TIPAPA-874611 format. One record per residue (C-alpha): x, y, z; residue in three letters. Coordinates in steps of 0.2 Angstrom, whole numbers, plus 5000, padded with zeros to 4 digits. Example, Ala and Ser with C-alpha at 12.3 -4.5 7.8 and 13.67 -1.06 7.14 Angstrom:
BEGIN
506249785039ALA
506849955036SER
END
This chain:
BEGIN
460247935185UNK
460447745184UNK
461147755165UNK
462647865172UNK
464147755172UNK
465347755186UNK
466647655177UNK
467047615159UNK
466547785152UNK
467047825134UNK
468547945139UNK
469147825152UNK
468947675139UNK
469947775127UNK
471347825139UNK
471547645145UNK
471647565128UNK
472947695123UNK
473947665138UNK
473847465137UNK
474347485118UNK
475947575124UNK
476347435135UNK
475747505152UNK
474947385164UNK
473747445178UNK
472247415189UNK
470547485184UNK
469447555197UNK
470547485211UNK
469947525229UNK
471347595240UNK
471147595258UNK
472147735265UNK
472647805282UNK
471147875293UNK
469947765285UNK
469947855269UNK
469447755253UNK
469747805236UNK
469447715219UNK
470547795205UNK
469947755187UNK
471747695183UNK
472947645197UNK
474747605194UNK
475047515211UNK
476947485209UNK
477247675204UNK
475947735216UNK
475147845202UNK
473247865203UNK
472247925187UNK
470548005187UNK
469548045171UNK
468348175177UNK
466648225168UNK
466448405165UNK
464648415172UNK
464948295187UNK
466648375193UNK
466148555188UNK
467448585175UNK
467948775175UNK
467848775156UNK
466248665152UNK
465348645168UNK
463748725171UNK
462548755184UNK
460848665180UNK
459448765177UNK
458048645183UNK
458048585201UNK
459548685206UNK
459048655225UNK
459548475222UNK
460948485210UNK
462048635216UNK
462448545233UNK
462648375224UNK
464048445211UNK
464848545226UNK
464948375237UNK
465848295221UNK
467048425221UNK
467448425239UNK
467648225238UNK
468848255224UNK
469948375234UNK
469848255249UNK
470348115239UNK
471848205231UNK
472448255249UNK
472348085256UNK
473247995241UNK
474548145241UNK
474848115260UNK
474947925258UNK
476347955244UNK
475347935229UNK
475548045213UNK
473748105207UNK
473348145190UNK
471648225186UNK
471148235167UNK
469548315161UNK
468548215149UNK
468848355135UNK
470648345135UNK
471348275120UNK
471948095121UNK
473748135116UNK
473848265130UNK
473048145143UNK
474348015139UNK
475748135140UNK
475148185158UNK
475048005164UNK
476647955157UNK
477548105163UNK
476848055181UNK
477447875178UNK
479247935173UNK
479448065187UNK
479847935199UNK
479847975217UNK
480348155214UNK
478648235213UNK
477248215223UNK
475448315221UNK
474148325209UNK
474548345190UNK
472948405180UNK
472548405162UNK
471948585162UNK
471948615144UNK
470348495140UNK
469848295145UNK
469948145135UNK
469248155118UNK
469248005106UNK
470647955095UNK
END
């Protein structure tokens, strides 16, 4: 598992590059210390606009469309993947309570849809709070 990246995955790099080309500036893998000791590291953080973007892998975050239960060592993987999903929900709740907008994008979502979801959250201003999810798929290449 040492070869599995925590940051700079291909879908994340594609999204960051596209956002940067459009003139958006952000912090990557930025640690946020929230109330009650909660710590969250969004893949992309727009600190001034308080928007946190996560690019979730289908396997690791149990995508309802592409996620699958491992056939080997299920005793190990099932609880591990369940904890990942629980940690995602806890991070979403902590960020929302702190006044952040959360955008979760699956890695299989086309790049154009991912960019649209992020820009919608950025232009929404302070009116909408909560989780915006790229349900149709994650960030595919350009």
